N, C-alpha and C positions, 0 to 999 in steps of 0.2 A: 462849587455850591454844595456838593455832597459832604465835603470836609467841614464846611461851616455848619450845616444843618446837624451833622453828627455831633459836633462839639457842643452846640447849643442844647441839643436833646440830653446829652449825658451830664452837662453842667446843671441843667434844670432838675434832672433826676436826682443828682447828688444833693442839690439844695433842698429838694423836697424831703429827702431822707433825713437831712440834717435838721430841718424844721420839725419834722415828725418826731425826732428823737427828744424834743423838749416835752412831748406829751406822753409818749410811750417808749418803752425800752426797745431799741432796735439793735439787733446783733450786729457787731462790727463786720461779720462775714458778708452781710448784704452790701456794705460799702466796697469791700474787697472784690466781690463778685462783679459789681458794676464797673469798677476800675479795670478788672481783667477783661471783661467783655468789650469795653471801650478800646483797650489796647489791641485786642485781636482784630476788631473791625478796622482800626487805623492801619495795622500792619498789613492786612489783606488788601485794603484799598490802595496802599502805597506800593505794594509789591506787584500788583497786576495792572498793567498799563491800560487794559481794556475796561477797567472799572470806572474810568473818568472821575476818580475820587478827588484828586487835587486839580487836575488839568483836563480840559476837553481834549480828547484824543481821537484821531482818525485811525480806526483799526480795521475797517472794512467799509463797503457800501452796501447796506442791506436792501437798498432800493433797486439794485441791479438784479434782473432775473435772467439775463442772457449769460451764456457761458464765458464770462470774462473775469480774469483775475490779474493781479499785479505781483511782481516779484521784486523783493528788496534785498540788499546785501549790507551787512554791517562790518565795521572794523578795518576796512582798507584805507588807502591803497597799499598793497604790498606785492611781492613777486607773483603770488598766486592769482592776483586780480587779472593778469594778462591771459591766463588760461580760461578764466571765467568769461572774459570778453570774447574769446574765440568761440566758445560754445554759444553764447548769445548771438554772435554774428552769424553763425551757421544756421540758426533757427529764425533769424531776423526778428529778434526780440529786444525790446527796450526795457531796461530795469531802472531801479533807483538805488544809488549807492550812498550810504550814510558814512561819511569819512571822519576819521580821527585826525585832528590837527597835526600832531607830531608825526603821523605817518605821511601826511601830505608833504611835510618838510623833508622827509626822507626819500619820497618817491613822487616828486612833482610831475615827472614825465609820464607816469602811469595815470595820474589824474587827468593830465592833458589828453591822453589817448582815450580815456573813458568819456570825457566830454566830447571829443572829436567824433566818437561813435554814436553820439546822440542820447546818452543816458542821463538821467536826472541826478543831481548831486545834492545831498543833504548834510547837515551838521550833526556830528555825533560826539561833540565835546573835543577839547584839545588833548587831554591826557587819558581819558577813559579810566581814570583812577578808581580803584575799588572803594575809595573813600569819598567819591564824588557826591554821594547822598548826604554826606556830613558837611559839605562845603556851605559857606555862607552865601547869601544872595549875591553879594558883590563878587565873590570868587567865581561863582557859576556864570555870572554875566561876563566876567573877564575871559573865561574859557570859551564861551560861545562866541564872543566878539573876535577873539584871536583866531578861531577857526574860520569864522565868516571872512575875515580879512585874507586869510590864506587861500580860501576858495575863490574869492573875488579877484585876487591877483592873477589867477590862471583863467578863470571863467569869464571875468569881466562884468559879472553881475552878482548881486547878493542873493544867496539862497534864503527862502522863507521856511524851509523844512528843518525840523529838529527831531532827533530821536534820543531820548535820555539813555545814558549807559545802563545796561541791565534792565531797561524798561521800568525803572523805579522812579516814582515821583514823590514829592513832598512839598511842604509849604515854601521852602527856600527856592525850589525849582519853579514853583508856580509864580512866585513874586519876580523871579528873574525873567521868566518868559513874558510876564506882563510888560516888562521894559523892552526886551528884544523883539517882541511881537512875532515870534516864530509860530508856525503851525506844528503841533506835536503829532508825530506819526508813529502809530503802533503797528500791530499785526493781529491776525486771528488764526494764522496757521504757523505755528512755531516748530521748526524742524528739529531743534536741539542739536544741530550739527556742531555747535561750539562745545558740546559735552560728550556726545557719543560719536563714534567713528564707524560703526557698522552700517554699511551702505544699504543693505536690505531693510534694516530697522528704520533708517532715516527716510527712505523712499516710501515705505509702507505707511509711516506716520504721517507724511505729507499728503499722500493720496487719499487716505481715509478722511482727511479734513477738507479736501478741496470742495468748494461750492461757489456759485456765482457771487461776485463782489468781494472775494477774499483777498487778503494780502499775505504773501508768504515771506517769512523771515529766514534768510540764509546768511552765511558768513563767507566772504571771499578770502578765506585764510587757509584752506586745506585742499589737498588733492581729492579727498573723499567727497567734499562738497562739489567739486568740479564734475566728478563722475555721477553723483546723484542728480546734479542739474541736467546733465545730458539725458539721463533716463527719464527725469521728470518732464522735460520739454517734449520728449518723444511720446510719453503717455498723454500729455495734454493735447498734442497734435492729433493723435489717434482717436481721442475722445471729443474732438471738436471744440476744445477750449481755446480761447484767444488770450494771449498774455499782452495786456495793454499797458501803456505808460501810467505811472501812478497818478499823474495829474488828470488823465482822462478818467481813470476809475473813480477818483474822488471829486472830480470837477473842481479842482483848485489850481492855483498857479504856484509853480515851484520857485519862481524868482520874482524879485521886485522889478517893476517896470523901469 
C-alpha cells in the first residue's frame, strides 16, 4: 500500500508541475529534485524489510510486553547448522530456520535433524542469488515453489513462511507472494554476523537491541555465530528472557494444515 500511495503522490506532483509549466516558467531542477526524492524513498523502502513498503512483513510483535523474543537463522542448512542445533538443544530453545533450496539438496540430513528437534522451517529462496531482486515475478515464484517442494519432501507439510534474500522487497516479489501466499518474515534485531566476525561486537550489538517481542536475525553458517549464540542464550537466561517459537511470538501458523 505504501508503494502504491508513494507512486500516486509523486506522479500527481510531477503532473502538477507539468501543468503549471504552461502558465509559469518552472526550472527543470524542480523536476529533477522530485525524481531524485522519489528514487530515494523507493530505494529505502525496498532495502529495509521493516518498512512494509512493498509487502506486509512480520518483524516483531510490539503488543508483547513480557520478556519474550524469537531467534531465527538464515542461509542453511550446512555443516555449521549441526553446531547451532547443539547449542539450542543445550538451552532447550526452539528457533526458526529459513533455508536455501540448493543447500537443502546438498544437506537433506541436516534439515531432517533440524525438523526432528522441533524447529520451524521457512523458505529463503532456492538460489539466494545476488540478482534475486532483479528476477521477474515468474522466476521468483519458481524459486519459492522449488524450495517449498524440497522442504515438503522432508517435512511432509508446506511452509507458509518466507524471508526474501537480503531482506529486500520490490514489486516483483510482492506480486509473486500474492500468488504463493507466504507470510513474509523480517526481523528487528540484526546481528550482522554475515558481515562481521568479531564476537564481542556481534554480541554487544544484539544485546543493545533486545526488547520484548523482538526477532533476532542470525546465520547458521559460521563458528563465530555458534559462539555468539551460546553467549546470547546465557545472557537471556540470566536476564529472565524467554526464547519462544516464532509462531508463538507472532501468533501465526508456520505450515499449511
